[in-house]
C-alpha positions in Angstrom: 93.0 24.8 83.6 94.8 27.9 85.2 97.7 30.1 84.0 100.6 31.4 86.1 103.9 33.1 85.5 107.0 30.8 86.2 109.9 33.0 87.4 112.4 30.3 86.6 111.5 29.8 83.0 110.3 33.4 82.6 107.1 32.3 80.7 103.5 31.8 81.3 102.6 28.1 81.9 99.3 26.3 82.3 98.3 23.6 84.8 95.7 21.0 84.6 93.5 19.8 87.4 94.5 16.6 89.1 93.8 13.6 86.8 92.5 11.7 89.7 89.7 14.2 90.1 89.1 14.3 86.4 88.7 10.6 85.5 85.8 9.4 83.4 83.6 6.7 84.9 81.6 4.6 82.5 78.1 3.9 83.9 75.4 1.7 82.7 72.8 4.1 84.0 69.2 2.9 84.4 66.5 4.4 86.6 66.0 2.9 90.0 62.5 2.4 91.1 61.2 3.0 94.7 60.6 -0.7 95.2 64.3 -1.3 95.1 64.9 0.9 98.1 66.1 -0.9 101.3 64.0 0.5 104.2 66.3 -0.9 106.8 69.3 1.0 105.6 67.6 3.9 103.9 69.7 3.2 100.8 68.8 2.1 97.4 69.5 -1.6 96.8 69.9 -0.8 93.1 73.1 1.1 93.9 74.7 -2.2 94.9 73.6 -3.8 91.6 71.0 -6.1 93.2 68.1 -5.0 91.0 67.8 -5.7 87.4 67.5 -2.0 86.6 70.2 -0.7 89.0 73.3 1.4 88.5 76.1 -0.8 87.3 79.1 1.5 87.5 81.7 -1.2 88.2 82.7 0.7 91.4 83.4 -1.8 94.2 83.3 -4.8 91.9 86.3 -7.0 90.8 88.3 -5.4 88.1 87.5 -6.3 84.5 89.7 -6.5 81.4 89.2 -3.8 78.8 87.5 -6.3 76.5 84.9 -7.1 79.2 84.5 -3.5 80.2 83.9 -2.0 76.8 82.6 -4.9 74.6 79.0 -6.0 74.8 79.4 -9.7 75.5 75.7 -10.4 74.9 76.2 -9.5 71.2 79.0 -12.1 71.0 76.7 -14.7 72.3 73.9 -13.6 70.0 76.3 -13.8 67.0 77.4 -17.3 67.9 73.8 -18.4 68.2 72.4 -16.6 65.1 75.2 -17.8 62.9 74.0 -21.4 63.1 70.8 -21.0 61.1 72.1 -22.5 57.9 73.9 -25.3 59.7 70.9 -26.2 61.8 68.7 -26.3 58.7 70.8 -29.0 57.1 72.0 -30.7 60.4 69.9 -33.9 60.0 71.5 -34.7 56.7 75.0 -34.0 58.2 74.2 -36.3 61.0 73.2 -39.2 58.7 76.2 -38.7 56.6 78.5 -38.7 59.6 76.8 -41.9 60.8 77.7 -43.5 57.4 81.3 -42.5 57.9 81.3 -39.8 55.2 81.8 -36.4 56.9 84.2 -36.5 59.8 84.0 -32.8 60.8 83.9 -31.5 64.3 81.8 -28.6 65.7 83.5 -26.4 68.3 81.8 -24.8 71.2 81.9 -21.4 69.5 80.0 -22.7 66.5 83.0 -23.2 64.1 83.4 -26.3 62.0 86.8 -27.9 61.7 88.4 -31.1 60.3 91.0 -32.9 62.4 92.6 -36.2 61.7 92.9 -37.0 65.4 89.2 -36.2 66.2 86.8 -38.9 67.5 84.6 -38.3 64.4 87.5 -39.3 62.2 88.3 -42.4 64.3 84.7 -43.5 64.0 84.6 -42.9 60.2 87.8 -44.9 59.7 86.6 -47.8 61.8 83.2 -47.8 59.9 85.0 -47.7 56.5 87.4 -50.6 57.4 84.6 -52.8 58.6 82.4 -52.0 55.5 85.4 -52.6 53.2 86.1 -56.0 54.7 82.4 -56.9 54.4 82.3 -55.8 50.7 85.4 -57.7 49.8 83.7 -61.1 50.5 80.7 -60.0 48.5 82.8 -58.8 45.6 84.7 -62.1 45.5 81.4 -64.0 45.3 80.1 -61.7 42.6 83.3 -62.1 40.5 83.0 -65.9 40.8 79.4 -65.7 39.5 80.6 -63.7 36.5 83.3 -66.3 35.7 80.8 -69.1 35.7 78.1 -67.2 34.0 76.1 -68.9 31.2 72.8 -67.9 29.7 71.1 -64.7 28.4 72.9 -61.4 27.9 70.5 -59.9 30.4 71.9 -62.1 33.2 75.4 -61.0 32.4 74.3 -57.3 32.6 72.8 -58.0 36.0 75.9 -59.7 37.3 78.1 -56.8 36.2 75.6 -54.3 37.6 76.0 -55.8 41.1 79.8 -55.5 40.9 79.5 -51.9 39.7 77.1 -51.1 42.6 80.1 -51.6 45.0 81.9 -48.6 43.6 80.2 -46.0 45.9 82.5 -47.2 48.7 85.0 -44.7 47.1 82.7 -41.8 48.1 83.8 -42.2 51.7 87.6 -41.5 51.3 86.8 -38.9 48.6 84.7 -37.0 51.1 87.4 -37.3 53.8 89.7 -35.5 51.5 87.1 -32.8 50.9 85.6 -32.4 54.4 88.0 -29.6 55.2 86.6 -27.6 52.3 83.1 -28.4 53.3 83.8 -27.2 56.9 85.2 -24.0 55.4 81.9 -23.5 53.6 80.0 -24.0 56.8 82.1 -21.3 58.4 81.6 -19.1 55.4 77.8 -19.4 55.8 78.2 -18.5 59.5 80.1 -15.3 58.5 77.4 -14.5 55.9 74.6 -14.8 58.5 76.4 -12.3 60.8 76.9 -9.8 58.0 73.3 -10.3 56.8 72.0 -9.6 60.3 74.0 -6.4 60.6 72.8 -5.2 57.1 69.2 -6.3 57.1 68.6 -5.9 60.8 67.1 -9.4 61.2 68.0 -13.1 61.2 68.3 -15.2 58.0 65.1 -17.3 58.1 65.4 -20.2 55.7 62.7 -22.6 57.0 64.3 -25.6 55.5 64.6 -27.8 58.6 61.4 -29.8 57.7 62.8 -30.6 54.3 66.1 -31.8 55.8 64.3 -34.0 58.3 62.1 -35.6 55.6 65.2 -36.3 53.5 67.2 -37.7 56.4 64.3 -40.0 57.4 62.7 -41.0 54.1 65.7 -41.3 51.8 67.4 -44.2 53.7 64.0 -46.0 53.8 63.4 -45.6 50.1 67.0 -46.6 49.3 66.7 -49.8 51.3 63.3 -50.5 49.6 64.8 -50.1 46.1 67.7 -52.4 46.9 65.4 -55.0 48.3 63.3 -54.9 45.1 66.3 -55.3 42.9 67.6 -58.3 44.9 64.2 -60.0 45.0 63.6 -59.6 41.3 67.1 -60.1 39.9 68.9 -62.5 42.2 68.2 -64.7 45.2 67.4 -62.6 48.2 70.0 -62.9 50.9 69.8 -60.5 53.8 73.6 -60.6 54.6 74.3 -59.4 51.0 71.5 -56.8 50.9 72.7 -54.9 54.0 76.0 -53.5 52.5 74.2 -52.6 49.3 71.6 -50.7 51.3 74.4 -48.8 53.0 76.2 -47.9 49.7 72.9 -46.9 48.1 72.0 -44.7 51.1 75.5 -43.0 50.9 75.0 -42.2 47.2 71.5 -40.8 47.6 72.2 -39.0 50.8 75.0 -37.2 49.0 72.3 -36.2 46.6 70.3 -35.0 49.5 73.2 -33.0 50.8 73.6 -31.4 47.3 69.9 -30.6 47.2 69.9 -28.9 50.6 73.0 -26.9 49.7 71.5 -25.6 46.4 68.2 -25.0 48.1 69.9 -22.9 50.7 71.6 -20.9 48.0 68.3 -20.3 46.1 66.3 -19.4 49.2 69.0 -17.0 50.5 69.3 -15.3 47.1 65.5 -14.8 47.0 65.5 -13.3 50.5 68.5 -11.0 49.7 66.8 -9.8 46.5 63.5 -9.0 48.3 65.3 -7.3 51.2 67.3 -5.2 48.7 64.2 -4.0 46.9 62.4 -3.2 50.2 65.5 -1.2 51.4 65.6 0.9 48.3 61.9 1.9 48.6 62.6 3.8 51.8 66.4 4.5 51.9 68.5 5.5 48.9 72.0 6.2 50.1 75.0 4.8 48.3 76.2 3.1 51.5 73.1 0.8 51.6 73.6 -0.3 48.0 77.3 -1.0 48.8 76.4 -3.1 51.8 74.0 -5.3 49.7 76.6 -5.6 47.0 79.1 -6.9 49.5 76.5 -9.4 50.7 75.8 -10.6 47.2 79.6 -11.0 46.5 79.8 -13.2 49.6 76.8 -15.3 48.4 78.3 -15.6 44.9 81.6 -16.9 46.4 79.6 -19.4 48.4 77.9 -20.6 45.2 81.2 -21.1 43.5 82.8 -22.7 46.5 80.0 -25.2 46.7 81.1 -26.9 43.5 84.8 -26.7 44.3 84.4 -28.1 47.8 83.0 -31.4 46.6 84.3 -31.5 43.0 86.0 -34.9 43.1 83.1 -36.6 45.0 80.3 -35.3 42.7 82.4 -35.8 39.5 82.7 -39.5 40.6 78.9 -39.6 41.5 77.9 -38.2 38.1 80.1 -40.6 36.2 78.9 -43.5 38.3 75.3 -42.6 37.8 75.8 -42.3 34.0 77.4 -45.7 33.9 74.6 -47.3 36.0 72.0 -45.7 33.7 73.7 -46.9 30.6 74.2 -50.5 31.9 70.6 -50.8 33.1 69.0 -49.5 30.0 71.4 -51.5 27.9 70.2 -54.6 29.7 66.5 -53.6 29.2 66.9 -52.9 25.5 68.9 -56.0 24.7 66.1 -58.3 25.6 63.2 -56.2 24.2 62.6 -58.8 21.5 61.9 -61.5 24.1 59.5 -59.4 26.2 60.0 -58.0 29.7 60.3 -60.4 32.6 60.6 -60.2 36.4 64.3 -59.4 36.3 63.6 -56.4 34.1 61.7 -54.8 37.0 64.9 -54.5 39.0 66.7 -53.0 36.0 63.9 -50.5 35.5 63.9 -49.5 39.2 67.7 -49.0 39.1 67.6 -46.9 35.9 64.7 -44.8 37.2 66.3 -44.0 40.5 69.7 -43.2 38.9 68.1 -40.9 36.3 66.1 -39.2 39.1 69.2 -38.5 41.2 71.2 -37.2 38.3 68.3 -35.0 37.2 68.0 -33.4 40.7 71.8 -32.8 41.0 71.7 -31.0 37.7 68.4 -29.2 38.1 69.1 -27.9 41.7 72.5 -26.5 40.7 70.9 -24.8 37.7 68.2 -23.3 39.8 70.6 -22.1 42.4 72.8 -20.4 39.9 69.8 -18.8 38.2 68.6 -17.3 41.5 72.0 -16.1 42.7 72.9 -14.3 39.5 70.1 -14.0 36.8 67.2 -13.4 39.1 69.2 -10.8 41.1 70.2 -9.0 37.9 66.5 -8.7 37.1 65.8 -7.1 40.4 68.7 -4.6 39.9 67.4 -3.7 36.4 64.0 -2.9 37.8 65.3 -0.4 40.3 64.1 3.2 39.6 67.2 5.4 39.4 65.5 8.8 38.8 65.0 9.7 42.4 68.4 8.5 43.6 71.5 10.7 43.9 74.5 10.4 41.8 76.4 8.2 44.3 73.6 5.8 44.6 73.2 5.5 40.8 76.9 4.8 40.6 76.7 2.0 43.2 73.8 0.4 41.3 75.8 0.4 38.1 78.8 -1.1 40.0 76.4 -3.7 41.5 75.3 -4.7 38.0 78.8 -4.9 36.8 79.8 -7.1 39.7 77.0 -9.5 38.8 78.3 -9.7 35.3 82.0 -10.1 36.2 81.5 -12.7 39.0 80.0 -16.0 37.7 77.8 -17.8 40.1 77.6 -21.1 38.3 78.4 -24.2 40.2 81.4 -25.8 38.6 83.0 -29.1 39.8 86.6 -28.0 40.1 86.8 -26.8 36.4 85.7 -30.2 35.0 82.2 -29.1 34.0 79.3 -26.8 35.1 76.5 -28.6 36.8 73.3 -27.4 35.2 70.4 -28.7 33.0 72.7 -28.7 29.9 74.8 -31.4 31.6 71.7 -33.6 32.0 70.8 -32.9 28.4 74.2 -33.9 27.1 74.1 -37.1 29.2 70.7 -37.9 27.6 72.2 -37.4 24.2 75.2 -39.7 24.9 72.9 -42.2 26.4 70.7 -42.2 23.3 73.7 -42.9 21.2 74.8 -45.7 23.5 71.5 -47.5 23.7 71.1 -47.4 19.9 73.6 -50.3 19.6 71.6 -52.8 21.6 68.4 -51.7 19.8 70.1 -52.4 16.5 71.4 -55.7 17.8 67.9 -56.6 19.0 66.4 -55.7 15.6 69.0 -57.8 13.9 68.2 -60.7 16.1 64.5 -60.4 15.4 65.1 -60.3 11.7 67.4 -63.3 11.9 64.8 -65.2 13.8 62.1 -64.3 11.3 64.4 -65.4 8.4 65.0 -68.8 10.2 61.2 -69.2 10.6 60.6 -68.5 7.0 63.2 -71.0 5.9 61.7 -73.7 8.1 58.2 -73.0 6.7 59.6 -73.4 3.2 61.3 -76.7 4.0 58.2 -78.1 5.6 56.2 -77.0 2.6 
């Protein structure tokens, strides 16, 4: 810059050097080794960008947009790849559910999950549902005809009604279509969480749940088909054409349980990792900003925990009611014939009751465990933090963190209907005990009546 006196304006003015000579050039400067020199031209090949560690100053190359020039595109690719960890962990279960027509979501190239009515996945699910419904209509009509012409023991009536009730899981498919949009939103929420976690913790979120998901996706359909085959062999005549749709419906029900298990396990594992990382970070670094970052991460995780219940509230409310009804009906049939002793048909009733109780238990227990790890266990970690060596700002952030865990519930609630936890399973057991007390009383009255008849006959003969 130079000063000169302008005679026209009668004042001192300043001039800047030519902007063309003063432009900033952004260089990706790296050292050029001697091996990159071109002996024929006497120039460095690295100056033309031919070497991996050459000067890359954009001069002489096609013009780039400002986004390409100043944004690191490799980080965008890394974000897209690293934000798939949670999805990839549960992908086998998603694939099985999609094959059964349950989850018609679509994965975009950038890793985002969307729900579209005009997608090929939705077309496949609708076609599968229509064919399965037509198949089940013929079976339902034959089952209803059996109920109309039914004569015999009460246990046989229970079995006949049980096979009609077992058709109800067909409703899971349209219910999940309605809720797939919310499930896709949770998938995207997990992707955002992974990106924020990587920026905060400096590493990827390693869940290591892929093996569990593979085992569930492979073994659960096999076990479901085996249980259906056992119930048909022991309770009714085994007909392969009638067994196949029941295997599909049973697999849908229990695979939804597998989806619930993996979702809750993901929440629990992530909460443990986040709590451990938070404790390790406070051992070495104690600024308030670090505590604030982990508080933001925990709030995201708490929201994912709440959204898990709301995303599939109608589907799992129906599943819980269906399982409770199946358990009640099966045990009712078992207890009603306790005076006559257990027969071959009771094996199928026992297998049905055992599987239904096991699924209901895992739904309640995994949700309870996830809520405990996200909130209660994290609060314990916060209460164990030593505050004496921290500055005032960091102590304030810790107290705000504790207050946030108290004010933000992490329980998994099915759309406001009820919380899914061990208390739910306990209440179901209590209601079941009250329900099955009636057939037990009826059985005892039948036994006493038979004993009275036998005594009268003995007196008459005497």
